[in-house]
C-alpha positions as CSV (number, residue, x, y, z in Angstrom):
1,M,0.1,0.0,0.0
2,T,1.3,3.5,-0.8
3,A,0.9,6.5,1.6
4,P,-2.7,8.3,1.3
5,D,-2.7,12.0,0.5
6,R,-5.1,14.3,2.0
7,A,-7.6,14.1,-0.6
8,A,-7.7,10.2,-0.2
9,L,-8.6,10.3,3.6
10,P,-12.2,9.4,4.0
11,A,-14.5,12.2,5.0
12,P,-15.3,11.9,9.0
13,P,-18.7,10.6,10.2
14,A,-21.4,12.9,10.4
15,A,-21.8,12.9,14.1
16,P,-20.3,11.3,17.2
17,R,-21.7,7.9,18.1
18,H,-21.0,8.1,21.7
19,P,-21.7,10.3,24.8
20,V,-19.0,13.0,25.6
21,P,-17.5,12.3,29.0
22,A,-18.4,14.0,32.1
23,V,-16.9,13.4,35.6
24,P,-19.2,14.5,38.5
25,G,-18.0,17.0,40.8
26,A,-15.1,17.9,38.3
27,I,-16.0,18.5,34.9
28,T,-19.4,18.5,32.6
29,A,-19.8,17.2,29.1
30,E,-20.2,20.7,28.1
31,Q,-17.0,21.8,29.9
32,V,-15.2,18.7,27.9
33,V,-16.6,20.2,24.8
34,A,-15.3,23.6,25.6
35,T,-11.9,22.3,26.2
36,A,-11.9,20.4,23.0
37,R,-13.0,23.5,21.1
38,S,-10.3,25.3,22.9
39,I,-7.7,23.0,20.8
40,A,-9.4,23.7,17.8
41,A,-9.0,27.3,18.3
42,V,-5.4,27.2,18.1
43,Q,-5.2,24.6,15.1
44,Q,-3.5,26.2,12.3
45,A,-4.9,26.4,8.7
46,D,-2.9,23.6,7.3
47,G,-4.1,21.1,10.3
48,G,-1.1,21.3,12.6
49,V,-1.8,21.9,16.4
50,P,1.0,23.8,17.9
51,W,2.8,24.3,21.2
52,P,2.1,27.8,22.7
53,Q,5.5,28.8,21.4
54,G,4.4,27.9,17.7
55,H,6.1,24.9,17.0
56,V,4.3,21.3,16.1
57,D,5.7,18.1,17.4
58,A,4.0,14.9,16.2
59,W,3.4,13.2,19.6
60,N,1.6,16.3,21.3
61,H,-0.1,16.9,17.8
62,V,-1.6,13.5,17.9
63,E,-2.6,13.9,21.6
64,C,-4.9,16.7,20.7
65,L,-6.6,15.1,17.7
66,M,-7.4,12.1,20.3
67,A,-8.9,14.8,22.6
68,M,-11.0,16.3,19.7
69,T,-12.0,13.0,18.5
70,T,-13.2,11.9,22.0
71,A,-15.4,15.0,22.3
72,G,-16.8,14.8,18.9
73,L,-14.7,17.2,16.8
74,V,-13.8,14.5,14.4
75,A,-13.5,16.8,11.4
76,E,-11.1,18.8,13.0
77,A,-9.2,15.9,14.1
78,R,-9.3,14.3,10.5
79,H,-7.7,17.6,9.5
80,G,-5.0,17.0,11.8
81,Y,-4.5,13.5,10.6
82,A,-3.9,15.0,7.2
83,W,-1.2,17.2,8.4
84,L,0.7,14.0,9.4
85,V,0.3,12.3,6.1
86,R,1.7,15.6,4.5
87,H,4.9,15.6,6.8
88,Q,5.7,12.1,7.2
89,R,9.2,11.6,5.9
90,P,10.1,8.4,3.7
91,D,11.7,6.8,6.4
92,G,8.5,6.9,8.4
93,S,9.5,9.8,11.1
94,W,8.5,13.6,11.5
95,P,10.7,16.3,12.3
96,M,10.9,17.1,15.6
97,K,9.7,20.6,15.1
98,L,8.1,22.1,12.4
99,V,7.0,26.1,12.3
100,D,4.5,27.1,9.8
101,G,5.1,23.7,7.9
102,A,8.8,24.5,7.7
103,V,11.3,22.0,9.5
104,A,12.9,23.9,12.6
105,E,14.6,20.8,14.1
106,P,15.2,17.9,11.5
107,D,15.9,15.1,13.8
108,G,13.2,12.3,14.2
109,E,12.2,11.1,17.6
110,S,11.2,7.2,17.9
111,N,8.3,8.1,20.6
112,H,6.8,10.8,18.3
113,A,6.7,8.4,15.3
114,A,5.3,5.6,17.4
115,Y,2.2,7.5,19.1
116,V,0.9,7.8,15.6
117,A,-0.2,4.3,16.0
118,V,-1.9,5.2,19.4
119,G,-3.9,8.0,17.6
120,V,-5.2,5.8,14.7
121,W,-6.3,3.0,16.9
122,H,-8.0,5.5,19.2
123,D,-9.8,7.2,16.0
124,L,-10.9,3.4,15.0
125,L,-12.2,2.7,18.7
126,V,-14.3,5.9,18.7
127,T,-15.6,6.2,15.2
128,G,-15.6,2.5,14.0
129,D,-14.5,4.0,10.9
130,T,-12.4,1.1,9.2
131,R,-11.8,3.0,5.9
132,F,-10.1,5.7,7.6
133,A,-7.9,3.3,9.7
134,A,-6.9,1.2,6.4
135,A,-6.2,4.9,4.7
136,M,-3.7,5.5,7.6
137,W,-2.2,2.3,7.8
138,P,0.7,2.9,5.5
139,V,1.7,5.9,7.5
140,V,1.5,3.7,10.8
141,R,3.3,1.0,9.4
142,R,6.3,3.1,8.3
143,A,6.1,5.3,11.7
144,L,6.5,2.0,13.9
145,D,9.0,0.5,11.6
146,F,11.1,3.6,11.9
147,A,10.9,3.4,15.9
148,V,11.5,-0.4,15.8
149,G,14.5,0.3,13.6
150,L,16.0,2.1,16.7
151,Q,15.8,-0.9,19.0
152,T,18.9,-2.3,20.6
153,A,20.0,-5.7,21.0
154,R,18.9,-5.7,24.6
155,G,15.5,-4.2,23.7
156,E,15.3,-0.4,24.5
157,I,14.5,1.8,21.7
158,R,17.1,5.0,21.3
159,W,15.1,8.2,21.4
160,R,15.9,9.7,18.1
161,R,17.7,9.5,14.7
162,S,19.5,12.6,13.3
163,A,18.8,14.2,10.2
164,A,22.2,12.6,8.9
165,G,20.9,8.8,10.0
166,E,22.7,8.5,12.9
167,P,21.0,6.9,16.1
168,A,21.2,8.4,19.4
169,G,23.5,6.8,21.9
170,F,20.6,6.4,24.6
171,A,17.3,5.7,25.4
172,L,14.5,7.5,27.3
173,L,12.3,5.8,29.8
174,T,9.4,7.7,29.2
175,G,9.5,7.7,25.5
176,C,10.0,4.1,25.5
177,S,7.1,3.7,27.7
178,S,5.1,5.5,25.1
179,I,6.6,3.3,22.4
180,Y,5.5,0.2,24.1
181,Q,1.8,1.5,23.9
182,G,2.3,2.5,20.2
183,L,3.5,-0.9,19.4
184,R,0.7,-2.7,21.2
185,C,-2.0,-0.4,19.5
186,G,-0.4,-0.9,16.1
187,V,-0.4,-4.8,16.8
188,S,-4.1,-4.3,17.5
189,L,-4.7,-2.4,14.5
190,G,-2.9,-4.6,12.2
191,E,-4.8,-7.7,13.5
192,R,-8.1,-5.7,13.0
193,L,-7.1,-4.7,9.3
194,G,-5.9,-8.3,8.5
195,E,-2.4,-7.2,8.5
196,P,-0.8,-8.9,11.5
197,Q,2.7,-7.8,12.5
198,P,4.5,-10.3,14.8
199,D,7.9,-8.4,14.4
200,W,6.2,-5.3,16.3
201,E,4.7,-7.9,18.9
202,L,8.2,-9.4,19.4
203,A,9.6,-5.7,19.8
204,A,7.1,-4.9,22.2
205,D,7.7,-8.0,24.4
206,R,11.4,-7.0,24.5
207,L,10.8,-3.5,25.2
208,G,8.3,-4.4,28.1
209,H,10.7,-6.5,29.5
210,V,13.6,-3.7,29.6
211,I,11.3,-1.3,31.0
212,A,10.0,-3.2,34.0
213,A,13.5,-5.0,34.6
214,H,16.2,-2.9,33.6
215,P,16.4,0.8,34.6
216,E,20.1,0.6,33.9
217,A,18.9,0.7,30.1
218,F,17.7,4.3,30.1
219,A,19.4,7.9,30.5
220,D,18.9,9.2,34.2
221,K,15.9,11.6,34.0
222,S,14.5,10.6,37.3
223,R,13.7,14.1,38.5
224,F,11.0,14.2,36.1
225,S,7.5,13.0,37.2
226,M,7.0,11.5,33.6
227,D,9.9,8.6,34.3
228,W,7.9,8.0,37.7
229,Y,4.5,7.2,36.0
230,Y,5.0,6.5,32.4
231,P,5.8,2.7,32.6
232,V,2.3,2.4,34.2
233,L,0.7,4.7,31.7
234,G,2.3,2.9,28.8
235,G,1.2,-0.5,29.9
236,A,4.7,-2.2,30.5
237,V,4.0,-2.3,34.2
238,R,1.2,-3.6,35.6
239,G,-0.3,-5.3,38.7
240,P,1.1,-5.1,42.3
241,A,4.3,-3.7,40.7
242,A,2.3,-0.9,39.1
243,L,0.9,0.2,42.5
244,R,4.3,-0.1,44.2
245,R,6.0,2.2,41.7
246,L,3.2,4.7,42.3
247,D,3.4,4.6,45.9
248,E,7.3,4.7,46.2
249,Q,7.6,8.4,44.9
250,W,4.0,9.5,45.6
251,D,5.4,12.1,48.3
252,T,8.2,13.2,45.9
253,F,5.8,14.0,43.0
254,V,2.3,14.7,44.3
255,V,1.3,18.2,46.1
256,P,-2.0,17.4,48.0
257,G,-4.5,19.7,46.7
258,L,-2.8,20.9,43.5
259,G,-1.9,17.8,41.5
260,A,1.8,16.5,40.2
261,R,5.1,18.4,39.8
262,C,6.6,18.2,36.7
263,V,10.1,18.0,38.2
264,S,10.9,17.0,41.5
265,D,13.2,20.0,42.5
266,Q,10.8,22.6,41.5
267,P,7.6,24.2,43.1
268,W,5.7,23.6,39.9
269,V,2.5,21.3,39.2
270,T,1.5,20.9,35.7
271,G,-1.9,20.0,34.2
272,A,-0.6,17.5,31.7
273,E,1.5,15.6,34.1
274,S,-1.5,15.5,36.6
275,C,-3.9,14.2,34.1
276,E,-1.5,11.5,32.7
277,L,-1.0,10.6,36.5
278,V,-4.8,10.0,36.6
279,M,-4.8,7.8,33.6
280,A,-2.0,5.9,35.0
281,L,-3.7,5.6,38.3
282,D,-6.9,4.5,36.5
283,A,-4.9,1.9,34.6
284,A,-3.5,0.3,37.9
285,G,-7.0,0.2,39.3
286,D,-6.5,3.1,41.7
287,R,-9.7,5.0,41.0
288,E,-9.9,6.8,44.3
289,R,-6.6,8.7,43.9
290,A,-7.2,9.1,40.1
291,L,-10.4,11.1,41.1
292,T,-8.7,13.2,43.8
293,I,-6.0,14.4,41.5
294,F,-8.3,15.2,38.5
295,G,-10.4,17.1,40.6
296,D,-7.3,18.9,42.2
297,M,-6.0,20.0,39.0
298,Q,-9.2,21.7,37.6
299,R,-7.9,24.9,39.6
300,L,-5.8,25.3,36.2
301,R,-9.1,25.7,34.1
302,H,-9.4,29.2,32.1
303,E,-12.8,30.7,31.6
304,D,-12.7,29.7,27.8
305,G,-12.4,26.2,28.7
306,S,-8.6,25.9,28.1
307,Y,-6.0,25.0,30.7
308,W,-3.1,26.9,32.1
309,T,-0.1,24.8,31.7
310,G,1.0,24.8,35.4
311,W,1.0,26.5,38.7
312,Q,4.2,27.8,40.4
313,F,3.0,27.6,43.9
314,A,6.0,29.0,46.0
315,N,5.4,32.4,43.8
316,R,1.5,31.6,43.6
317,A,1.7,32.2,39.7
318,W,0.8,30.7,36.6
319,F,4.0,29.0,34.9
320,P,4.4,29.4,31.9
321,H,2.0,32.3,31.6
322,E,0.2,30.3,28.9
323,Q,-2.4,27.9,28.0
324,S,-1.7,24.8,26.1
325,A,-3.3,22.6,23.7
326,Y,-1.4,19.4,24.9
327,T,-2.6,20.3,28.5
328,A,-6.4,20.4,27.2
329,A,-6.1,17.4,25.5
330,A,-4.8,15.4,28.6
331,V,-7.8,16.8,30.6
332,V,-10.0,15.3,27.8
333,L,-8.5,11.9,27.6
334,A,-8.3,11.6,31.5
335,A,-12.0,12.6,31.7
336,D,-12.9,9.8,29.2
337,A,-10.8,7.4,31.1
338,L,-12.5,8.1,34.4
339,A,-16.3,8.4,32.9
340,G,-15.8,5.5,30.3
341,A,-17.9,7.6,28.0
342,T,-16.3,6.5,24.6
343,P,-15.3,3.0,23.3
344,A,-11.5,4.3,23.6
345,A,-12.1,5.0,27.3
346,A,-9.9,1.8,28.3
347,L,-7.2,2.9,26.1
348,F,-4.7,3.2,28.5
349,R,-5.8,0.2,30.7
350,D,-5.9,-2.2,27.7
351,A,-2.1,-1.2,27.0
352,G,-1.2,-3.4,29.8
353,R,-3.1,-6.6,28.6
354,H,-0.1,-8.3,27.6
355,S,2.4,-7.0,30.2
356,V,4.4,-10.0,31.9
357,P,6.0,-9.7,35.4
358,A,9.7,-8.4,35.3
359,G,11.1,-11.5,36.8
360,D,14.8,-11.7,38.0
361,P,16.7,-9.1,36.1
362,A,20.0,-11.1,37.1
363,A,18.8,-14.1,35.8
364,C,17.5,-13.0,32.3
365,G,20.4,-12.9,30.2
366,C,20.2,-9.2,29.2
367,S,23.4,-7.1,29.2
368,P,23.8,-4.9,32.5
369,T,25.7,-2.3,30.4
370,P,24.1,1.0,31.4
371,T,23.2,3.7,28.9
372,R,25.0,6.7,28.3
373,A,23.4,10.5,28.1
């Protein structure tokens, strides 16, 4: 199959076939729609959904498309998928940053590429539109093949490939945890479309083992809360190990009444990290704490339905002084996970269906060689 062009993408369904999520006591269905519309309001004419600073990257772009689909803004989301089609490169990657359609940072990130599979699988779950999924399948195949092409013999996936074709010398735990989910979604998508991908399944198995059992495989980014909860969010860590992981650094990263810090050493809570933590807690079966964190972070809501990126609680100021589309997207997806409104509400819970216990790292035969940053 060849890649589709924009004109080849099927028209979206005329109307959503599911209720809009609402979380009693935290957010109404009308507020969820307003939040999705705040994303559409910043979507550029070419379909890209930018950061407040003006650049677009594929990962955050896809997250925003998922949120708009969840809230019924399927036409806007499909416009964003057409952006992905136009900007994918022959090797399956996207530039790390594009500004007004022009390449600003040319290297390709493995987790950016892999997240497209999550977005297309999410669209299929919500809309049931197999024609669209089939049209996007060549894009997903190239993207996941790009990511798997950066996998090491041990199983971790290096975080980027330079514009000159050189792979990075190290892997990132957060990025690999997201890639794990991307591979699982890609496998599910391939099975649904009658094109099974056993190589992706094997790559996911190897990657999941390294995430769960070999922290030495990754560059040390432990001051970031994402490295704490993403192995659970992406699905590689489940069961008692997931709850232990979340408990171990709860007091390091969670500020009671406010939400989750971005980094452990700064008095700064952020909406996106808080909502991703909500989804990780939900996936681990801890609904009570998930609801609490989701309610706490609602203080970041702006009157137009968008969300401030974060709150610097020592200075009592918004930081940065911006509303970000990716924060709004995380709110919508967390609301759906908690409300169970759409057929994709269990997207993050289901990512862990094939995870396996870590086992004894000393007995698995993997190389103990640490990564270098």
